[in-house]
C-alpha positions as CSV (number, residue, x, y, z in Angstrom):
1,M,-40.0,-29.8,2.0
2,S,-39.2,-29.8,-1.7
3,G,-42.4,-31.7,-2.4
4,N,-40.9,-34.2,-4.8
5,G,-40.5,-36.9,-2.2
6,T,-37.2,-38.1,-3.7
7,V,-34.8,-36.7,-1.1
8,D,-34.0,-38.9,1.9
9,P,-34.3,-37.0,5.2
10,G,-30.8,-38.1,6.2
11,E,-29.3,-36.7,3.0
12,R,-31.2,-33.4,3.5
13,T,-29.7,-33.1,7.0
14,A,-26.3,-33.7,5.5
15,L,-26.8,-31.0,2.9
16,L,-28.0,-28.5,5.6
17,S,-25.1,-29.4,7.8
18,E,-22.7,-28.9,4.9
19,S,-24.3,-25.6,4.0
20,R,-23.8,-24.4,7.6
21,S,-20.2,-25.5,7.6
22,F,-19.7,-23.6,4.3
23,Q,-20.9,-20.4,5.9
24,G,-19.0,-20.9,9.1
25,L,-15.8,-22.0,7.3
26,S,-15.0,-24.8,9.8
27,P,-11.3,-25.7,9.4
28,H,-12.2,-29.2,10.6
29,P,-14.0,-31.0,7.8
30,Q,-14.8,-34.0,10.0
31,T,-17.3,-31.9,12.0
32,E,-19.3,-31.1,8.8
33,H,-21.2,-34.4,8.7
34,E,-22.3,-34.8,12.4
35,G,-25.9,-35.2,11.5
36,H,-25.6,-38.4,9.5
37,H,-23.7,-41.7,9.1
38,H,-20.1,-41.4,8.0
39,H,-19.5,-42.0,4.4
40,P,-16.1,-43.5,3.4
41,K,-15.6,-40.7,0.8
42,D,-16.0,-37.9,3.4
43,N,-13.3,-39.3,5.7
44,R,-10.5,-39.2,3.1
45,V,-8.1,-36.3,3.7
46,W,-7.3,-35.9,0.0
47,V,-11.0,-35.3,-0.6
48,Q,-11.7,-33.1,2.4
49,W,-8.8,-30.6,2.2
50,P,-8.9,-29.8,-1.5
51,A,-12.6,-29.1,-1.1
52,H,-11.8,-26.9,1.9
53,V,-9.1,-25.1,0.0
54,V,-11.3,-24.5,-3.0
55,R,-14.1,-23.2,-0.7
56,L,-11.7,-20.7,1.1
57,A,-10.2,-19.6,-2.3
58,W,-13.7,-19.0,-3.7
59,L,-14.8,-16.9,-0.6
60,T,-11.6,-15.0,-0.7
61,L,-12.1,-14.2,-4.4
62,V,-15.8,-13.1,-4.2
63,R,-15.3,-10.8,-1.2
64,D,-14.2,-7.9,-3.4
65,Y,-15.2,-6.6,-6.9
66,V,-11.6,-5.6,-7.8
67,N,-10.7,-9.4,-7.9
68,V,-12.4,-9.5,-11.4
69,L,-9.1,-7.9,-12.6
70,L,-7.3,-11.1,-11.6
71,I,-7.9,-12.3,-15.2
72,F,-5.0,-9.9,-16.1
73,V,-2.5,-11.9,-13.9
74,P,-2.1,-14.9,-16.3
75,L,-2.4,-12.6,-19.3
76,G,0.3,-10.3,-18.0
77,I,2.7,-13.2,-17.2
78,I,2.1,-14.8,-20.6
79,A,2.6,-11.5,-22.3
80,G,5.9,-11.0,-20.5
81,A,7.1,-14.6,-21.0
82,L,6.3,-14.6,-24.7
83,H,7.8,-11.1,-25.2
84,W,4.7,-9.4,-26.6
85,D,4.7,-5.7,-27.5
86,S,6.1,-3.7,-24.6
87,T,2.9,-1.6,-24.4
88,A,0.8,-4.7,-24.0
89,V,3.2,-6.1,-21.4
90,F,3.1,-2.9,-19.4
91,V,-0.7,-2.4,-19.5
92,L,-1.6,-6.1,-18.7
93,N,0.8,-6.2,-15.8
94,F,-0.3,-2.8,-14.6
95,F,-3.9,-4.0,-14.3
96,A,-2.7,-7.4,-12.9
97,I,-1.0,-5.8,-9.9
98,I,-4.1,-3.9,-8.8
99,P,-6.1,-6.9,-7.6
100,L,-2.9,-8.6,-6.3
101,A,-2.2,-5.5,-4.1
102,S,-5.8,-5.8,-2.7
103,M,-5.2,-9.6,-2.1
104,L,-1.9,-8.9,-0.4
105,S,-3.5,-6.3,1.9
106,F,-6.3,-8.7,2.8
107,A,-4.0,-11.6,3.6
108,T,-1.8,-9.3,5.7
109,E,-4.9,-8.1,7.7
110,E,-6.0,-11.7,8.2
111,L,-2.6,-12.7,9.5
112,A,-2.2,-9.6,11.6
113,G,-5.6,-10.1,13.3
114,T,-4.4,-13.3,15.0
115,M,-1.1,-11.8,16.3
116,G,-2.2,-9.2,18.8
117,Q,-2.1,-5.5,18.4
118,A,1.7,-4.8,18.6
119,L,2.8,-7.6,16.3
120,G,-0.2,-7.1,14.0
121,G,0.6,-3.5,13.6
122,L,4.2,-4.4,12.7
123,M,2.9,-6.9,10.1
124,N,0.6,-4.3,8.6
125,A,3.5,-1.8,8.5
126,T,5.9,-4.2,6.9
127,F,3.5,-5.6,4.2
128,G,1.2,-2.6,3.8
129,N,3.5,-1.2,1.1
130,A,4.8,-4.6,-0.1
131,V,3.9,-3.9,-3.8
132,E,5.9,-0.6,-3.9
133,L,8.7,-2.4,-2.1
134,I,8.8,-5.3,-4.6
135,V,8.6,-3.1,-7.6
136,S,11.3,-0.9,-6.2
137,I,13.6,-3.8,-5.4
138,I,13.3,-5.1,-8.9
139,A,13.9,-1.6,-10.4
140,L,16.9,-1.3,-8.1
141,K,18.3,-4.6,-9.3
142,D,18.0,-3.3,-12.9
143,N,19.8,-0.1,-11.8
144,Q,16.7,2.0,-12.5
145,I,17.4,4.4,-9.7
146,R,15.2,7.2,-11.2
147,V,12.2,4.8,-11.2
148,V,12.9,3.8,-7.6
149,Q,13.2,7.4,-6.4
150,A,10.1,8.5,-8.4
151,S,7.9,5.6,-7.2
152,M,8.9,6.3,-3.5
153,L,8.1,10.0,-3.8
154,G,5.0,9.3,-5.9
155,S,3.7,6.9,-3.2
156,I,4.1,9.6,-0.5
157,L,2.5,12.3,-2.6
158,S,-0.4,10.1,-3.8
159,N,-1.2,9.2,-0.1
160,I,-0.9,12.6,1.5
161,L,-2.6,14.5,-1.4
162,L,-4.7,12.2,-3.6
163,V,-6.0,9.7,-0.9
164,L,-6.3,12.3,1.9
165,G,-7.9,14.8,-0.6
166,C,-10.5,12.1,-1.7
167,C,-11.2,11.3,2.0
168,F,-11.8,15.0,2.9
169,F,-13.8,15.6,-0.3
170,I,-16.1,12.5,-0.2
171,G,-16.6,12.8,3.5
172,G,-17.2,16.5,3.2
173,L,-20.0,16.0,0.7
174,R,-21.9,13.9,3.2
175,Y,-21.1,15.8,6.4
176,S,-20.6,19.6,6.6
177,E,-17.6,19.1,8.9
178,Q,-15.7,16.1,10.1
179,T,-13.4,15.9,13.1
180,F,-10.4,13.7,14.0
181,N,-7.7,13.4,16.6
182,S,-5.5,16.4,15.9
183,T,-2.7,15.1,18.3
184,V,-2.2,12.0,16.3
185,A,-2.4,13.9,13.0
186,S,0.1,16.5,14.1
187,T,2.5,13.8,15.3
188,M,2.3,12.2,11.9
189,S,2.8,15.5,10.1
190,S,5.8,16.3,12.3
191,L,7.4,13.0,11.3
192,M,6.6,13.8,7.7
193,A,8.5,17.1,8.1
194,V,11.5,15.2,9.4
195,A,11.3,12.9,6.3
196,S,11.1,15.8,3.9
197,A,14.1,17.4,5.6
198,S,16.0,14.1,5.1
199,L,15.6,14.7,1.3
200,I,16.1,18.5,1.3
201,I,19.5,18.2,3.1
202,P,21.2,15.9,0.5
203,A,19.8,18.0,-2.4
204,T,21.2,21.3,-1.0
205,L,24.4,19.6,0.1
206,Y,25.0,18.3,-3.4
207,A,24.5,21.8,-4.8
208,V,27.2,23.1,-2.4
209,L,29.6,20.2,-2.8
210,S,29.5,20.5,-6.6
211,Q,31.3,23.8,-6.3
212,S,34.1,22.3,-4.2
213,K,36.9,20.0,-5.1
214,Q,35.6,17.1,-3.1
215,N,33.8,14.1,-4.6
216,A,30.2,15.1,-4.3
217,Q,28.7,11.7,-5.0
218,A,30.9,9.9,-2.5
219,N,29.9,12.4,0.3
220,I,26.2,12.2,-0.6
221,L,26.4,8.4,-0.3
222,V,27.9,8.6,3.2
223,L,25.2,11.1,4.2
224,S,22.4,8.9,2.6
225,H,23.6,5.8,4.4
226,G,23.8,7.5,7.8
227,T,20.4,9.3,7.3
228,A,18.8,6.0,6.2
229,I,19.9,4.3,9.5
230,I,18.6,7.2,11.6
231,L,15.2,7.2,9.8
232,L,14.8,3.5,10.4
233,V,15.5,4.1,14.1
234,L,12.9,6.9,14.1
235,Y,10.4,4.5,12.5
236,V,11.0,1.8,15.1
237,M,10.5,4.5,17.8
238,Y,7.3,5.7,16.1
239,L,6.0,2.1,16.0
240,Y,6.7,1.7,19.8
241,F,5.1,5.1,20.4
242,Q,1.9,4.1,18.5
243,L,1.6,0.5,19.7
244,R,2.9,0.5,23.2
245,S,3.9,3.7,25.1
246,H,1.2,6.1,23.8
247,A,-1.3,3.5,22.5
248,Q,-4.1,5.2,24.4
249,L,-3.9,8.2,22.0
250,F,-4.6,6.0,19.1
251,E,-7.1,3.6,20.9
252,E,-9.4,6.4,22.2
253,T,-10.5,7.4,18.7
254,N,-10.9,3.8,17.6
255,A,-13.2,3.0,20.5
256,S,-15.5,5.9,19.6
257,D,-15.5,4.8,16.0
258,T,-16.5,1.3,17.0
259,E,-19.4,2.6,19.2
260,N,-20.7,4.6,16.2
261,A,-20.4,1.8,13.8
262,N,-23.4,-0.3,12.8
263,G,-23.7,-3.6,14.7
264,A,-24.3,-5.6,11.5
265,E,-21.1,-4.1,10.0
266,E,-19.2,-5.1,13.1
267,E,-20.4,-8.7,12.9
268,E,-19.5,-8.8,9.2
269,E,-16.0,-7.5,10.0
270,E,-15.6,-10.1,12.7
271,E,-16.6,-12.8,10.2
272,E,-14.2,-11.4,7.7
273,E,-11.4,-11.5,10.2
274,R,-11.9,-15.2,10.7
275,L,-12.1,-16.0,7.0
276,L,-8.5,-17.3,6.8
277,S,-6.6,-19.3,9.4
278,P,-3.0,-18.1,10.1
279,W,-1.7,-21.0,7.9
280,A,-4.0,-20.2,5.1
281,A,-3.2,-16.4,5.3
282,T,0.6,-17.2,5.3
283,V,0.2,-19.4,2.2
284,A,-1.9,-16.7,0.4
285,L,0.7,-14.1,1.4
286,I,3.5,-16.2,-0.1
287,V,1.6,-17.0,-3.4
288,V,0.4,-13.4,-3.9
289,T,3.9,-12.0,-3.2
290,V,5.5,-14.3,-5.8
291,L,2.8,-13.3,-8.4
292,V,3.4,-9.6,-7.6
293,A,7.2,-10.1,-8.0
294,I,6.7,-11.8,-11.4
295,C,4.3,-9.1,-12.7
296,A,6.4,-6.3,-11.3
297,D,9.5,-7.7,-13.0
298,Y,7.7,-7.6,-16.4
299,L,6.3,-4.2,-15.7
300,V,9.6,-2.7,-14.8
301,G,11.3,-4.5,-17.7
302,S,8.9,-2.8,-20.2
303,I,9.4,0.8,-18.9
304,D,12.3,1.7,-21.1
305,S,10.4,0.7,-24.3
306,I,7.3,2.6,-23.0
307,V,9.4,5.7,-22.5
308,Q,10.8,5.5,-26.1
309,K,7.4,4.8,-27.7
310,T,5.1,7.3,-25.8
311,G,7.6,10.0,-24.8
312,M,6.5,9.8,-21.2
313,S,9.3,10.3,-18.7
314,K,10.5,7.6,-16.3
315,T,9.8,10.1,-13.6
316,F,6.1,10.4,-14.5
317,I,5.7,6.6,-14.8
318,G,7.3,6.1,-11.4
319,L,5.7,9.1,-9.7
320,V,2.1,8.9,-11.0
321,L,1.3,5.5,-12.6
322,I,3.1,3.0,-10.3
323,P,1.8,4.4,-7.0
324,I,-1.8,4.2,-8.4
325,V,-1.2,0.5,-8.8
326,G,0.4,-0.1,-5.5
327,N,-1.9,2.0,-3.4
328,A,-5.2,1.1,-5.2
329,A,-6.5,-1.0,-2.3
330,E,-5.5,1.6,0.3
331,H,-7.2,4.3,-1.7
332,V,-10.5,2.5,-1.7
333,T,-10.3,1.6,2.0
334,A,-9.6,5.1,3.1
335,V,-12.4,6.7,1.0
336,V,-14.9,4.2,2.3
337,V,-14.1,4.7,6.0
338,A,-14.1,8.5,5.4
339,Y,-17.6,8.2,3.9
340,K,-18.7,6.4,7.1
341,D,-17.3,9.3,9.2
342,K,-14.3,7.3,10.6
343,M,-11.8,10.1,9.8
344,D,-9.2,8.9,12.3
345,L,-9.0,5.6,10.5
346,A,-8.9,7.3,7.1
347,I,-6.0,9.6,8.2
348,G,-4.2,6.6,9.7
349,V,-4.4,4.8,6.4
350,A,-3.4,7.8,4.2
351,I,-0.7,9.5,6.3
352,G,0.4,6.3,8.0
353,S,1.1,4.7,4.7
354,S,3.2,7.8,3.6
355,L,5.2,7.5,6.8
356,Q,5.9,3.8,6.1
357,I,7.3,4.8,2.7
358,A,9.3,7.8,4.0
359,L,10.7,6.3,7.2
360,F,10.9,2.6,6.4
361,V,10.7,1.7,2.7
362,T,13.0,4.4,1.2
363,P,15.8,4.1,3.9
364,F,15.5,0.3,3.5
365,L,16.1,0.6,-0.2
366,V,19.1,2.9,0.3
367,I,20.7,0.3,2.7
368,L,19.8,-2.5,0.3
369,G,21.5,-0.6,-2.6
370,W,24.5,-0.2,-0.3
371,I,24.6,-4.0,0.2
372,M,24.1,-4.6,-3.5
373,G,26.8,-2.1,-4.5
374,I,24.3,0.2,-6.2
375,E,24.5,3.9,-5.6
376,M,20.9,4.5,-4.4
377,T,20.9,7.8,-2.4
378,L,18.5,10.1,-0.7
379,H,19.6,12.8,-3.2
380,F,16.4,13.5,-5.1
381,Q,16.4,16.2,-7.7
382,I,15.7,19.7,-6.4
383,F,12.3,20.1,-8.1
384,E,11.1,16.8,-6.6
385,T,12.4,17.7,-3.1
386,V,10.6,21.1,-3.3
387,A,7.4,19.4,-4.4
388,F,7.6,17.0,-1.5
389,F,8.2,19.8,1.0
390,I,5.4,22.0,-0.2
391,S,3.0,19.1,-0.2
392,G,3.9,18.2,3.4
393,L,3.5,21.9,4.4
394,V,0.0,22.1,2.8
395,V,-1.2,18.9,4.5
396,T,0.2,20.0,7.9
397,L,-1.7,23.3,7.6
398,L,-4.9,21.5,6.7
399,I,-4.9,18.9,9.5
400,Q,-3.6,20.9,12.4
401,D,-7.0,22.1,13.5
402,G,-8.4,18.5,13.7
403,K,-11.3,19.3,11.3
404,S,-11.9,18.7,7.6
405,N,-14.4,19.6,4.9
406,Y,-14.8,19.2,1.1
407,L,-13.0,22.5,0.3
408,E,-9.9,21.2,2.1
409,G,-10.3,18.0,0.1
410,G,-10.5,20.0,-3.1
411,M,-7.2,21.8,-2.2
412,C,-5.3,18.5,-1.7
413,L,-6.7,17.1,-5.0
414,G,-5.9,20.4,-6.8
415,M,-2.3,20.4,-5.5
416,Y,-1.9,16.7,-6.6
417,L,-3.1,17.5,-10.1
418,I,-0.8,20.5,-10.4
419,L,2.2,18.3,-9.4
420,A,1.1,15.5,-11.7
421,L,0.9,18.0,-14.6
422,A,4.3,19.4,-13.7
423,F,5.9,15.9,-13.6
424,Y,4.3,15.0,-16.9
425,V,6.3,17.7,-18.7
426,Y,9.4,17.1,-16.5
427,P,12.1,15.5,-18.6
428,D,14.4,12.7,-17.4
429,D,17.5,14.2,-18.8
430,V,17.2,17.4,-16.7
431,G,20.4,18.6,-14.9
432,E,20.5,18.8,-11.2
433,G,19.8,22.5,-11.4
434,V,23.1,23.2,-9.6
435,G,24.0,26.2,-11.7
436,A,20.5,27.7,-11.4
437,L,20.6,27.1,-7.6
438,S,24.0,28.6,-7.1
439,K,22.9,31.7,-9.0
440,L,19.9,32.0,-6.7
441,L,22.1,31.4,-3.6
442,N,24.6,34.0,-4.7
């Protein structure tokens, strides 16, 4: 067909066959050359599998524009290893973690897709916030408890205010009003209220205990360890509720979303689901997790120098900057599905991710600190606790009617900006506010 007469028909068939195999991502390279005679080169495993691995890696990389930022991964690691300026180390590793978070999310979804709904849901729940978990474990190891607490709270606030606000706002610009399952939303907001109570109780108890003769810190540790175990039990109950006993509540909305979705998009999603085999997804998950851990280690290690140089507080870095990195992939996903009018999915991503942090990641870190002998507690400072409670209250009021519009989105975003501004001027060396609180109580 080329008109030059130099290509043998057998070779052309081989090329076409190989092209089809490239598109279909056949995991069995021996089926790629059915249309022609076997060539000795094609049958060698050490030729076939590297080519297959390279092909999968390429298709994984080109599926998302954010992967352009992967160039920052080697730069960030080199900067940390060679002890460059702390600002350069922080910035390079900050941008390196964004595409790694996206890759981690993608590999988790690929692996979860082959495990069935219940186990797949548990996989997504466990690895969905893996970046925050890795950053926090490294910060905990370095005894940076303020950074850990701020990044946990920041992840929750960025999901329920920033992500949800963007979903409502972007979706509201396209549709005058969007609806979602209010039963599911109210269940999630009720759990969020329990999570905020688990922070309010230690903060108020500390204020009371500080006026007594008992050791306040020891008592708060006992309360935190017990509360963490209870929250983990609640989280397991919530998973069972969502995936097994009351799965129909969550599936009904998903079914209607699927019916409304474009057929071509469905086919594309199916194709994406099959991009990586379980083995390939597992390898990708391990490699990306190791890279995230290395970059996070350098990122956390440079925080003290950044605080000294810029005057930014550890609270602001942990509460605003780190969650932006960790939740970048989820932010984009939620906004895209909200724009397509799949609000149940958007709310599931935004509030579901917050619940994972509040009911699973934070209690897990408290127990991990207990094992490591580090006094990580659920005693957040009073201002932070109040900010969390008010944010949860605002979101509960907005979602209880099962409808959303751009004005409600604007309210969430406005609330988030007010809190970000407040935390920007919030100093690290602030007292616990015990004296002020006791005056108010008296």
